[in-house]
N, C-alpha and C positions, 0 to 999 in steps of 0.2 A: 569443466575446467579444461577439457581437451581443446575447445575452441580458443580459450585464452592463450594457451601455449602456442597454438598455431598462429594466432594474431601476433604474439610476441616475436616469433620467428620471422614472420613476414616483415614486421617493422624493422627488425635488425638487418634483414636482407636489403631493405630499401635505404639503409644507411642512417637510420635514426639511432641516436645515442642510447646506450643501455638504460640509463636512469630515466630518460624521457619515455622509452618504450615501456618500462615497468610501470610508470605512472599512468600511461595511457591504458594499459591492459587492466590495471587495478581499478580504473574508473568504471569498467563494465560490471554489471550486476550478474551474479551467477544464477543458475536455475533454482538452487535451494533458496537463495535470497528472494527471488521472485515469488516462490511458493509461500514463503513465510511473511513477506512484508507488503506485497501488493494486494489490494482488495479486488475480489472477483465480483461479477454481477450478482451472484447469490449472496455474497457478504453484504453488498449494498442493499439488496432487497430485505435481508434480515434486519439490518439497522433501520431501514425505513419503516418496516412493520413495527418494530419496537418503539420507535418515536411516535408513530401514529397511535399505538396502544397507550403510551404515556399521555398523549394529548387528550384522548378520550377519557382517561382516568382523571386528569386534571379538570376537565370540563365537568365531570360528574361530581367531583369533590367541591368545586366552586359553586355548582348549582345547589348542592346540599347545604353548604354554608350560607349561601344567600337566602335559601328557604328558611333556615333556622333564624336568621337575623331579622327577616321581614315579618 
């Protein structure tokens, strides 16, 4: 949040209106928001592995069903 306050002060010093400066500063994402909302490489790897596991399971189930039907 310290960076956002500094940016707000800089915008005010440059002559930007207070309401426009507040809107500009509020558009930035905080470190806490980054940690909780953005996916990391490890998150993507976990999801990819989960999807791959589900695909293998689906193939196994479909193979078993096709074997029972034929």
